[in-house]
DSSP file (Angstrom, degrees, kcal/mol; ACC not computed):
  #  RESIDUE AA STRUCTURE BP1 BP2  ACC     N-H-->O    O-->H-N    N-H-->O    O-->H-N    TCO  KAPPA ALPHA  PHI   PSI    X-CA   Y-CA   Z-CA
    1    1 A M              0   0    0      0, 0.0    39,-2.3     0, 0.0     2,-0.2   0.000 360.0 360.0 360.0 132.7    3.9    3.3    7.3
    2    2 A L  B     -a   40   0A   0     56,-2.7    39,-0.2    37,-0.3     2,-0.1  -0.578 360.0-116.8 -82.1 149.8    4.9    0.4    9.6
    3    3 A G        -     0   0    0     37,-3.2    57,-0.4    -2,-0.2    39,-0.2  -0.328  12.4-134.7 -71.7 163.2    8.3   -0.1   10.8
    4    4 A L  S    S+     0   0    0      2,-0.1    -1,-0.1    56,-0.1     3,-0.1   0.880  82.5  54.7 -85.7 -43.2   10.3   -3.3   10.0
    5    5 A N  S >  S-     0   0    0      1,-0.2     3,-1.7     2,-0.1    37,-0.4  -0.424 102.9 -76.4 -91.4 162.3   11.7   -4.1   13.4
    6    6 A P  G >  S+     0   0    0      0, 0.0     3,-2.4     0, 0.0    -1,-0.2  -0.265 119.7   7.0 -50.8 143.1   10.0   -4.6   16.7
    7    7 A H  G >  S-     0   0    0      1,-0.3     3,-1.8     2,-0.2     4,-0.2   0.756 129.8 -71.9  54.3  27.5    9.0   -1.3   18.3
    8    8 A A  G X  S-     0   0    0     -3,-1.7     3,-0.5     1,-0.3    -1,-0.3   0.841  91.3 -57.9  56.0  34.6   10.0    0.4   15.1
    9    9 A G  G X>> -     0   0    0     -3,-2.4     5,-2.2     1,-0.2     3,-1.0   0.356  69.4-108.3  84.9  -4.9   13.7   -0.2   15.9
   10   10 A E  G X45S-     0   0    0     -3,-1.8     3,-1.5     1,-0.3    -1,-0.2   0.918  79.1 -52.3  44.5  53.6   13.7    1.7   19.3
   11   11 A N  G <45S-     0   0    0     -3,-0.5    -1,-0.3     1,-0.3    -2,-0.1   0.793 115.0 -41.5  55.9  32.2   15.8    4.5   17.8
   12   12 A G  G X45S+     0   0    0     -3,-1.0     3,-0.5     3,-0.4    -1,-0.3   0.362 116.8 105.1 102.7  -7.4   18.4    2.0   16.5
   13   13 A F  T <<5S+     0   0    0     -3,-1.5    -3,-0.2    -4,-0.8    -2,-0.1   0.764  92.7  29.6 -83.1 -21.3   18.6   -0.3   19.5
   14   14 A I  T 3 <S-     0   0    0     -5,-2.2    -1,-0.2     1,-0.5    -5,-0.2   0.057 138.6 -23.4-123.3  25.7   16.6   -3.2   17.9
   15   15 A G    <   -     0   0    0     -3,-0.5    -1,-0.5    -6,-0.4    -3,-0.4  -0.488  46.7-136.0 140.6 148.7   17.6   -2.5   14.2
   16   16 A K  S  > S+     0   0    0     -2,-0.2     4,-2.6     1,-0.1     5,-0.3   0.452  78.9  95.6-109.7  -3.2   18.7    0.4   12.1
   17   17 A E  H  >>S+     0   0    0      1,-0.2     5,-2.8     2,-0.2     4,-2.1   0.846  85.0  53.0 -69.3 -29.9   16.5   -0.1    9.0
   18   18 A E  I  4>S+     0   0    0      3,-0.2     5,-3.2     1,-0.2    -1,-0.2   0.952 117.5  37.0 -70.0 -39.9   13.9    2.5   10.3
   19   19 A E  I  45S+     0   0    0     -4,-0.2    -2,-0.2     3,-0.2    -1,-0.2   0.834 126.3  36.4 -75.3 -34.2   16.6    5.2   10.9
   20   20 A E  I  <5S+     0   0    0     -4,-2.6    -3,-0.2     3,-0.1    -2,-0.2   0.772 136.5   6.0 -90.7 -29.1   18.8    4.4    7.8
   21   21 A I  I  X5S+     0   0    0     -4,-2.1     4,-1.6    -5,-0.3    -3,-0.2   0.751 124.6  46.2-127.2 -47.2   16.2    3.5    5.2
   22   22 A I  I  ><S+     0   0    0     -5,-2.8     4,-2.5     2,-0.2     5,-0.2   0.974 112.5  46.7 -70.5 -53.8   12.5    3.9    6.2
   23   23 A R  H  ><S+     0   0    0     -5,-3.2     4,-3.1    -6,-0.3     5,-0.2   0.942 114.3  48.6 -57.5 -47.7   12.7    7.4    7.8
   24   24 A P  H  > S+     0   0    0      0, 0.0     4,-2.0     0, 0.0    -1,-0.2   0.847 110.8  51.0 -60.9 -32.2   14.7    8.9    4.9
   25   25 A A  H  X S+     0   0    0     -4,-1.6     4,-2.3     2,-0.2    -2,-0.2   0.875 110.6  49.6 -68.8 -36.0   12.3    7.3    2.4
   26   26 A I  H  X S+     0   0    0     -4,-2.5     4,-2.3     2,-0.2     5,-0.2   0.939 110.6  48.1 -68.7 -41.9    9.4    8.9    4.2
   27   27 A I  H  X S+     0   0    0     -4,-3.1     4,-1.1    -5,-0.2    -2,-0.2   0.919 112.2  50.3 -60.0 -39.2   11.1   12.3    4.3
   28   28 A E  H  X S+     0   0    0     -4,-2.0     4,-1.3     1,-0.2     3,-0.4   0.907 110.4  50.0 -63.1 -43.4   11.9   12.0    0.5
   29   29 A A  H  <>S+     0   0    0     -4,-2.3     5,-2.3     1,-0.2    -1,-0.2   0.857 108.7  52.2 -71.1 -29.8    8.2   11.1   -0.2
   30   30 A K  H ><5S+     0   0    0     -4,-2.3     3,-0.7     1,-0.2    -1,-0.2   0.745 104.3  57.2 -74.8 -21.3    7.0   14.2    1.9
   31   31 A K  H 3<5S+     0   0    0     -4,-1.1    -1,-0.2    -3,-0.4    -2,-0.2   0.808 103.1  54.4 -74.6 -28.6    9.3   16.4   -0.3
   32   32 A S  T 3<5S-     0   0    0     -4,-1.3    -1,-0.2    -3,-0.1    -2,-0.2   0.397 127.9-100.9 -79.2  -0.7    7.4   15.1   -3.3
   33   33 A G  T < 5S+     0   0    0     -3,-0.7    -3,-0.2     1,-0.3     2,-0.2   0.452  75.1 142.7  91.6   6.3    4.1   16.2   -1.7
   34   34 A D      < -     0   0    0     -5,-2.3     2,-0.8    -6,-0.2    -1,-0.3  -0.501  50.0-132.7 -75.8 148.0    3.0   12.8   -0.5
   35   35 A I        +     0   0    0     -2,-0.2     2,-0.4     2,-0.0    -5,-0.1  -0.888  45.7 149.0-100.8 108.1    1.2   12.6    2.8
   36   36 A I        -     0   0    0     -2,-0.8     2,-0.3   -10,-0.1    -6,-0.0  -0.996  24.0-168.1-140.9 141.4    2.9    9.8    4.7
   37   37 A M        -     0   0    0     -2,-0.4     3,-0.2     3,-0.0    -2,-0.0  -0.931  31.5  -7.1-129.1 153.5    3.5    9.1    8.4
   38   38 A G        -     0   0    0     -2,-0.3   -36,-0.1     1,-0.3     2,-0.1  -0.808  37.2-126.1 132.1-168.8    5.6    6.7   10.3
   39   39 A P        -     0   0    0      0, 0.0     2,-0.4     0, 0.0    -1,-0.3   0.409  54.5-173.7 -75.2 140.9    7.3    4.4   10.9
   40   40 A Y  B     -a    2   0A   0    -39,-2.3   -37,-3.2    -3,-0.2     2,-0.7  -0.773  35.3-101.7 -99.7 147.6    4.9    3.1   13.4
   41   41 A S    >>  -     0   0    0     -2,-0.4     4,-1.6   -39,-0.2     3,-0.8  -0.593  30.8-152.3 -74.0 119.6    5.6    0.1   15.6
   42   42 A A  H 3> S+     0   0    0     -2,-0.7     4,-0.7   -37,-0.4    -1,-0.2   0.849  88.2  62.3 -61.2 -36.5    3.6   -2.8   13.9
   43   43 A D  H 34 S+     0   0    0      1,-0.2    -1,-0.2     2,-0.1     4,-0.2   0.788 117.8  24.7 -72.3 -23.5    3.1   -4.7   17.0
   44   44 A G  H <> S+     0   0    0     -3,-0.8     4,-1.9     2,-0.1     6,-0.2   0.573  98.4  87.6-106.8 -11.1    1.1   -2.1   18.7
   45   45 A F  H  <>S+     0   0    0     -4,-1.6     5,-2.2     1,-0.2     6,-0.5   0.894  97.6  35.6 -56.9 -52.5   -0.4   -0.1   15.8
   46   46 A F  T ><5S+     0   0    0     -4,-0.7     3,-1.3     1,-0.2    -1,-0.2   0.849 114.3  55.4 -73.0 -37.9   -3.5   -2.3   15.3
   47   47 A G  T 345S+     0   0    0      1,-0.3    -2,-0.2    -4,-0.2    -1,-0.2   0.836 107.2  50.5 -66.0 -31.5   -4.1   -3.1   18.9
   48   48 A A  T 3<5S-     0   0    0     -4,-1.9    -1,-0.3    -3,-0.0    -2,-0.2   0.422 114.3-121.9 -80.5  -6.8   -4.1    0.8   19.7
   49   49 A M  T X 5 +     0   0    0     -3,-1.3     3,-1.3    -5,-0.1     4,-0.3   0.748  66.8 142.7  67.8  24.3   -6.7    1.1   16.8
   50   50 A N  G > < +     0   0    0     -5,-2.2     3,-1.8     1,-0.3    -4,-0.2   0.739  54.8  76.9 -69.1 -19.9   -4.5    3.5   15.0
   51   51 A H  G >  S+     0   0    0     -6,-0.5     3,-1.5     1,-0.3    -1,-0.3   0.772  82.0  69.1 -55.3 -27.6   -5.6    1.9   11.7
   52   52 A K  G <  S+     0   0    0     -3,-1.3    -1,-0.3     1,-0.3    -2,-0.2   0.767  92.3  60.2 -62.7 -26.1   -8.9    3.8   12.1
   53   53 A K  G <  S+     0   0    0     -3,-1.8     2,-0.3    -4,-0.3    -1,-0.3   0.473  99.3  64.1 -85.1  -1.2   -7.0    7.0   11.5
   54   54 A F    <   -     0   0    0     -3,-1.5     3,-0.1    -4,-0.1     0, 0.0  -0.870  62.7-145.0-127.3 151.9   -5.6    6.2    8.0
   55   55 A D  S    S+     0   0    0     -2,-0.3     2,-0.3     1,-0.2    -1,-0.1   0.763  91.8   8.9 -80.0 -30.1   -6.9    5.5    4.5
   56   56 A A        -     0   0    0      2,-0.0     2,-0.4   -55,-0.0    -1,-0.2  -0.969  62.1-150.9-147.1 160.2   -4.1    3.0    3.9
   57   57 A I        -     0   0    0     -2,-0.3     2,-0.6    -3,-0.1     8,-0.0  -0.995   9.4-151.2-136.8 131.8   -1.4    1.2    5.8
   58   58 A L        -     0   0    0     -2,-0.4   -56,-2.7     2,-0.0     2,-0.3  -0.924  15.5-165.6-102.7 117.8    1.9    0.1    4.2
   59   59 A A        -     0   0    0     -2,-0.6     3,-0.1   -58,-0.2   -55,-0.1  -0.703  22.6-133.4 -98.2 153.9    3.3   -2.9    5.9
   60   60 A M  S    S+     0   0    0    -57,-0.4     2,-0.3    -2,-0.3    -1,-0.1   0.798  86.1   9.4 -82.6 -23.8    6.9   -4.1    5.4
   61   61 A Y  S >> S-     0   0    0      1,-0.1     4,-1.1   -57,-0.0     3,-0.9  -0.989  84.4 -95.8-152.2 164.0    6.0   -7.7    4.8
   62   62 A H  H >> S+     0   0    0     -2,-0.3     4,-2.6     1,-0.3     3,-0.6   0.831 114.6  40.2 -47.0 -58.0    2.9   -9.9    4.4
   63   63 A D  H 3> S+     0   0    0      1,-0.2     4,-1.3     2,-0.2    -1,-0.3   0.725 104.2  69.1 -74.1 -22.1    2.1  -11.2    7.7
   64   64 A Q  H <4 S+     0   0    0     -3,-0.9    -1,-0.2     1,-0.2    -2,-0.2   0.899 117.5  21.6 -60.3 -39.3    2.8   -7.9    9.5
   65   65 A G  H <X S+     0   0    0     -4,-1.1     4,-1.6    -3,-0.6    -2,-0.2   0.795 121.5  53.4 -97.8 -35.3   -0.1   -6.4    7.9
   66   66 A L  H  X S+     0   0    0     -4,-2.6     4,-2.2    -5,-0.2     5,-0.2   0.758  98.5  62.3 -77.1 -24.9   -2.4   -9.2    6.9
   67   67 A I  H  X S+     0   0    0     -4,-1.3     4,-1.3    -5,-0.2    -1,-0.2   0.950 112.3  35.9 -66.6 -47.5   -2.7  -10.9   10.2
   68   68 A P  H  > S+     0   0    0      0, 0.0     4,-1.5     0, 0.0    -2,-0.2   0.871 116.2  56.6 -71.4 -33.9   -4.3   -7.9   12.0
   69   69 A F  H  X S+     0   0    0     -4,-1.6     4,-2.1     1,-0.2    -2,-0.2   0.872 108.2  46.6 -62.5 -37.4   -6.2   -7.0    8.8
   70   70 A K  H  X S+     0   0    0     -4,-2.2     4,-0.7     2,-0.2    -1,-0.2   0.800 108.3  56.3 -75.0 -27.3   -7.8  -10.5    8.7
   71   71 A M  H  < S+     0   0    0     -4,-1.3    -1,-0.2    -5,-0.2    -2,-0.2   0.826 117.4  34.6 -67.3 -31.9   -8.6  -10.3   12.3
   72   72 A L  H  < S+     0   0    0     -4,-1.5    -2,-0.2     1,-0.1    -1,-0.2   0.743 135.7  19.0 -95.8 -27.1  -10.6   -7.1   11.8
   73   73 A H  H  X  +     0   0    0     -4,-2.1     4,-2.5    -5,-0.2     3,-0.3  -0.104  68.8 140.2-141.0  43.5  -12.1   -7.7    8.3
   74   74 A F  T  < S+     0   0    0     -4,-0.7    19,-0.2     1,-0.2    -1,-0.1   0.845  81.8  39.5 -58.4 -37.4  -12.0  -11.5    7.5
   75   75 A Q  T  4 S+     0   0    0      1,-0.1    34,-0.3    17,-0.1    -1,-0.2   0.726 131.4  20.9 -84.2 -27.6  -15.5  -11.4    5.9
   76   76 A D  T  4 S+     0   0    0     -3,-0.3    -2,-0.2    32,-0.1    -1,-0.1   0.380  91.1 116.8-130.3   6.0  -15.3   -8.2    3.9
   77   77 A G     <  -     0   0    0     -4,-2.5    15,-2.9    -7,-0.1     2,-0.4  -0.433  45.1-153.9 -80.5 152.7  -11.6   -7.3    3.5
   78   78 A V  E     -B   91   0B   0     13,-0.2     2,-0.6    14,-0.1    32,-0.0  -0.998   7.7-143.7-124.7 128.7   -9.8   -7.0    0.2
   79   79 A N  E     -B   90   0B   0     11,-2.4    11,-1.6    -2,-0.4     2,-0.4  -0.831  18.7-171.2 -90.1 122.0   -6.1   -7.6   -0.3
   80   80 A Y  E     -B   89   0B   0     -2,-0.6     2,-0.8     9,-0.2     9,-0.2  -0.972  13.1-154.6-116.1 121.4   -4.5   -5.3   -2.9
   81   81 A T    >   -     0   0    0      7,-2.3     3,-0.6    -2,-0.4     7,-0.4  -0.863  21.2-161.7 -96.5 105.8   -0.9   -5.7   -4.1
   82   82 A A  T 3   +     0   0    0     -2,-0.8     5,-0.0     1,-0.2    -2,-0.0  -0.433  63.5  41.8 -84.9 162.4    0.3   -2.3   -5.4
   83   83 A G  T 3  S+     0   0    0      1,-0.3    -1,-0.2    -2,-0.1     4,-0.1   0.446  80.2 122.8  89.7   0.9    3.2   -1.7   -7.6
   84   84 A L  S <  S-     0   0    0     -3,-0.6    -1,-0.3     2,-0.3     4,-0.1  -0.602  71.1-121.7 -96.5 159.5    2.6   -4.6  -10.0
   85   85 A P  S    S+     0   0    0      0, 0.0     2,-0.3     0, 0.0    -1,-0.1   0.553  99.8  44.8 -74.2  -6.7    2.2   -4.1  -13.9
   86   86 A F  S    S-     0   0    0      2,-0.0     2,-0.4     0, 0.0    -2,-0.3  -0.862  98.2 -96.4-131.0 164.8   -1.2   -5.8  -13.5
   87   87 A V        -     0   0    0     -2,-0.3     2,-0.4    -4,-0.1    -5,-0.1  -0.716  39.1-176.2 -86.6 129.6   -4.1   -5.5  -11.0
   88   88 A R        +     0   0    0     -7,-0.4    -7,-2.3    -2,-0.4     2,-0.3  -0.938  13.1 153.2-135.6 110.4   -4.0   -8.0   -8.3
   89   89 A T  E     +B   80   0B   0     -2,-0.4    -9,-0.2    -9,-0.2    24,-0.1  -0.916  12.3 179.3-127.4 154.9   -6.8   -8.2   -5.6
   90   90 A S  E     -B   79   0B   0    -11,-1.6   -11,-2.4    -2,-0.3     2,-0.1  -0.982  38.2 -92.6-150.1 156.9   -8.0  -11.1   -3.5
   91   91 A P  E >   -B   78   0B   0      0, 0.0     3,-1.8     0, 0.0   -13,-0.2  -0.457  37.7-124.3 -65.4 142.2  -10.6  -11.7   -0.9
   92   92 A D  T 3  S+     0   0    0    -15,-2.9   -14,-0.1     1,-0.3   -17,-0.1   0.778 108.4  61.6 -59.6 -26.5   -9.1  -11.3    2.5
   93   93 A H  T >  S-     0   0    0    -16,-0.3     3,-0.6     1,-0.3    -1,-0.3   0.555 101.4-140.1 -82.6  -7.4  -10.2  -14.7    3.6
   94   94 A G  T <   -     0   0    0     -3,-1.8    -1,-0.3     1,-0.2    -2,-0.0  -0.528  50.2 -33.2  85.4-157.2   -8.1  -16.4    0.8
   95   95 A T  T 3   -     0   0    0     -2,-0.1    -1,-0.2    -3,-0.1    -2,-0.0   0.604  62.9-148.2 -82.9 -17.9   -9.1  -19.3   -1.3
   96   96 A A    X   +     0   0    0     -3,-0.6     3,-1.6     1,-0.1     4,-0.3   0.909  28.4 170.0  45.0  51.0  -11.2  -21.1    1.4
   97   97 A Y  G >   +     0   0    0      1,-0.2     3,-1.7     2,-0.2    -1,-0.1   0.856  65.1  69.2 -56.9 -36.4  -10.3  -24.5   -0.1
   98   98 A E  G 3  S+     0   0    0      1,-0.3    -1,-0.2     3,-0.0    -2,-0.1   0.642 108.2  35.0 -65.3 -13.3  -11.9  -26.3    2.9
   99   99 A I  G X >S+     0   0    0     -3,-1.6     3,-2.0     2,-0.0     5,-0.6   0.310  83.9 135.2-119.3  13.5  -15.3  -25.3    1.8
  100  100 A A  T < 5S+     0   0    0     -3,-1.7    -3,-0.0    -4,-0.3    -4,-0.0  -0.311  78.7   9.7 -54.0 134.1  -14.9  -25.5   -1.9
  101  101 A G  T 3 5S+     0   0    0      1,-0.1    -1,-0.3     4,-0.0    -4,-0.0   0.492 101.9  98.6  76.5   3.1  -17.8  -27.3   -3.5
  102  102 A K  T < 5S-     0   0    0     -3,-2.0    -2,-0.1     0, 0.0    -1,-0.1   0.337  88.9-122.0-103.1   7.4  -19.9  -27.4   -0.4
  103  103 A N  T   5S+     0   0    0     -4,-0.2    -3,-0.1     1,-0.1    -4,-0.0   0.865  82.9 111.1  53.3  40.1  -22.1  -24.3   -1.3
  104  104 A E      < +     0   0    0     -5,-0.6     2,-0.1     2,-0.0    -1,-0.1   0.515  39.6 113.4-112.5 -13.8  -21.1  -22.6    1.9
  105  105 A A        -     0   0    0     -6,-0.3    -9,-0.0     1,-0.1    -5,-0.0  -0.351  60.4-138.3 -69.9 135.4  -19.0  -19.8    0.6
  106  106 A D        -     0   0    0      1,-0.1     3,-0.5    -2,-0.1     4,-0.4  -0.854   9.8-157.4 -92.4 120.0  -20.2  -16.2    1.1
  107  107 A P     >  +     0   0    0      0, 0.0     4,-2.8     0, 0.0     5,-0.2   0.468  68.6  97.8 -79.2   2.0  -19.4  -14.4   -2.3
  108  108 A A  H  > S+     0   0    0      1,-0.2     4,-2.3     2,-0.2     5,-0.2   0.924  84.6  43.7 -57.0 -53.3  -19.3  -10.9   -0.6
  109  109 A S  H  > S+     0   0    0     -3,-0.5     4,-1.9   -34,-0.3    -1,-0.2   0.898 113.7  51.0 -61.1 -42.4  -15.5  -10.6   -0.3
  110  110 A F  H  > S+     0   0    0     -4,-0.4     4,-2.6     2,-0.2     5,-0.2   0.922 109.8  50.1 -64.1 -41.7  -14.9  -12.0   -3.7
  111  111 A K  H  X S+     0   0    0     -4,-2.8     4,-2.5     1,-0.2     5,-0.2   0.919 110.9  49.7 -63.8 -37.9  -17.3   -9.5   -5.2
  112  112 A S  H  X S+     0   0    0     -4,-2.3     4,-2.0     2,-0.2    -1,-0.2   0.837 110.8  48.9 -67.4 -32.0  -15.6   -6.7   -3.4
  113  113 A A  H  X S+     0   0    0     -4,-1.9     4,-1.9     2,-0.2    -1,-0.2   0.888 113.0  48.2 -69.8 -38.5  -12.2   -7.8   -4.6
  114  114 A L  H  X S+     0   0    0     -4,-2.6     4,-2.0     2,-0.2    -2,-0.2   0.919 113.7  46.0 -65.5 -47.8  -13.5   -8.0   -8.1
  115  115 A F  H  X S+     0   0    0     -4,-2.5     4,-2.3     2,-0.2    -2,-0.2   0.897 111.5  51.9 -66.2 -41.5  -15.1   -4.6   -8.0
  116  116 A M  H  X S+     0   0    0     -4,-2.0     4,-2.4    -5,-0.2    -1,-0.2   0.904 108.5  51.8 -65.0 -36.8  -12.0   -3.1   -6.4
  117  117 A A  H  X S+     0   0    0     -4,-1.9     4,-2.1     1,-0.2    -2,-0.2   0.915 110.6  48.8 -64.0 -42.3   -9.8   -4.6   -9.3
  118  118 A L  H  X S+     0   0    0     -4,-2.0     4,-2.8     2,-0.2    -2,-0.2   0.914 110.9  49.6 -65.1 -41.6  -12.2   -3.1  -11.8
  119  119 A D  H  X S+     0   0    0     -4,-2.3     4,-2.4     1,-0.2    -2,-0.2   0.942 112.7  47.2 -60.8 -50.0  -12.0    0.4  -10.1
  120  120 A I  H  X S+     0   0    0     -4,-2.4     4,-2.4     2,-0.2    -1,-0.2   0.879 112.8  49.2 -61.1 -43.5   -8.2    0.2  -10.0
  121  121 A F  H  X S+     0   0    0     -4,-2.1     4,-2.4     1,-0.2    -1,-0.2   0.896 113.3  46.6 -69.4 -42.1   -8.0   -0.8  -13.6
  122  122 A R  H  X S+     0   0    0     -4,-2.8     4,-2.5    -5,-0.2    -2,-0.2   0.894 110.9  51.9 -64.0 -38.8  -10.3    1.9  -14.7
  123  123 A A  H  X S+     0   0    0     -4,-2.4     4,-2.4     2,-0.2    -2,-0.2   0.902 112.4  46.1 -65.6 -45.7   -8.4    4.5  -12.6
  124  124 A R  H  X S+     0   0    0     -4,-2.4     4,-2.2     2,-0.2    -2,-0.2   0.914 112.6  49.5 -63.3 -42.6   -5.1    3.4  -14.2
  125  125 A D  H  X S+     0   0    0     -4,-2.4     4,-2.0     1,-0.2    -2,-0.2   0.911 111.7  49.5 -66.2 -41.1   -6.6    3.5  -17.7
  126  126 A R  H  X S+     0   0    0     -4,-2.5     4,-2.3     1,-0.2    -1,-0.2   0.891 109.8  51.1 -61.0 -42.3   -8.0    7.0  -17.0
  127  127 A H  H  X S+     0   0    0     -4,-2.4     4,-2.1     2,-0.2    -1,-0.2   0.893 109.0  50.0 -65.7 -39.0   -4.6    8.2  -15.7
  128  128 A Q  H  X S+     0   0    0     -4,-2.2     4,-0.7     1,-0.2    -1,-0.2   0.905 112.3  48.1 -69.7 -37.0   -2.8    7.0  -18.8
  129  129 A K  H  < S+     0   0    0     -4,-2.0     4,-0.5     1,-0.2     3,-0.3   0.873 110.2  53.8 -62.3 -38.3   -5.5    8.8  -21.0
  130  130 A D  H  < S+     0   0    0     -4,-2.3     3,-0.3     1,-0.2    -2,-0.2   0.897 116.3  37.2 -65.8 -42.7   -5.0   12.0  -18.8
  131  131 A I  H >< S+     0   0    0     -4,-2.1     3,-1.5     1,-0.2    -1,-0.2   0.506  88.2  94.8 -92.7  -2.3   -1.3   12.1  -19.4
  132  132 A A  T 3< S+     0   0    0     -4,-0.7    -1,-0.2    -3,-0.3    -2,-0.1   0.867 101.2  23.3 -59.3 -41.3   -1.1   10.9  -22.9
  133  133 A N  T 3  S+     0   0    0     -4,-0.5    -1,-0.3    -3,-0.3     2,-0.1  -0.322  88.1 157.5-119.1  46.1   -1.0   14.5  -24.4
  134  134 A A    <   -     0   0    0     -3,-1.5     2,-0.3     1,-0.1    -3,-0.1  -0.439  47.8-108.5 -75.7 148.2    0.3   16.3  -21.4
  135  135 A V        -     0   0    0     -2,-0.1     2,-0.3     1,-0.0    -1,-0.1  -0.567  33.5-137.1 -69.7 130.9    2.0   19.6  -22.0
  136  136 A R        -     0   0    0     -2,-0.3     2,-0.3     1,-0.1    -1,-0.0  -0.693  19.8-108.7 -93.5 148.2    5.7   19.4  -21.4
  137  137 A K        -     0   0    0     -2,-0.3    -1,-0.1     1,-0.1     0, 0.0  -0.529  30.9-129.0 -75.3 131.3    7.5   22.1  -19.6
  138  138 A T        -     0   0    0     -2,-0.3    -1,-0.1     1,-0.1     0, 0.0  -0.726  30.0-116.4 -85.3 127.4    9.8   24.2  -22.0
  139  139 A P        -     0   0    0      0, 0.0     5,-0.1     0, 0.0    -1,-0.1  -0.282  26.0-110.2 -62.1 143.9   13.3   24.3  -20.5
  140  140 A K    >>  -     0   0    0      1,-0.1     3,-2.8     3,-0.0     4,-0.6  -0.463  32.3-108.1 -69.4 152.9   14.7   27.7  -19.5
  141  141 A P  G >4 S+     0   0    0      0, 0.0     3,-1.2     0, 0.0    -1,-0.1   0.864 121.9  57.5 -54.7 -33.4   17.5   29.0  -21.8
  142  142 A S  G 34 S+     0   0    0      1,-0.2    -2,-0.0     3,-0.0     0, 0.0   0.639 103.0  54.7 -73.9  -6.1   20.0   28.2  -18.9
  143  143 A E  G <4 S+     0   0    0     -3,-2.8    -1,-0.2     2,-0.1    -3,-0.0   0.490  84.9  96.1 -97.3  -7.1   18.8   24.7  -18.9
  144  144 A I  S << S-     0   0    0     -3,-1.2     2,-0.1    -4,-0.6     0, 0.0  -0.756  80.9-119.9 -87.5 129.6   19.6   24.1  -22.5
  145  145 A P        -     0   0    0      0, 0.0     2,-0.2     0, 0.0    -2,-0.1  -0.338  28.0-112.7 -66.5 140.7   23.0   22.5  -23.1
  146  146 A E        -     0   0    0      1,-0.1     2,-0.2    -2,-0.1     0, 0.0  -0.539  30.2-123.5 -70.5 138.9   25.4   24.5  -25.2
  147  147 A E              0   0    0     -2,-0.2    -1,-0.1     1,-0.1     0, 0.0  -0.539 360.0 360.0 -85.0 150.1   26.2   22.8  -28.6
  148  148 A M              0   0    0     -2,-0.2    -1,-0.1     0, 0.0    -2,-0.0   0.507 360.0 360.0 -81.3 360.0   29.9   22.2  -29.3
């Protein structure tokens, strides 16, 4: 996870969001079993090639993550917006309006975005089916409220 402020806040000297919000959120996520690291300083993270060590990177805002991502994967990257009630992917290069209708566009990134959207949709659908008839935990007698 990238930090919000320059240099990930410099321990509160350049902003307190990392210490007051981001680090506590990371700690809570780890308690739930998630594997998450950070906050990393966004300005140096990609230049130091740290992105190669991770499966995913969470940026705090659009340009913080997309500018370096596009520099690295302009032709083959896929932008995925997580947390929406629908699946949203797009080619990393965007709409490419300047070449629309000129028969110059390379469809590779669009195909990648489309296939990723299908994979995500299928995974969500499979997950819903997997949990549809899940066995519920029976409460312990001490967890059952007493009747009045």
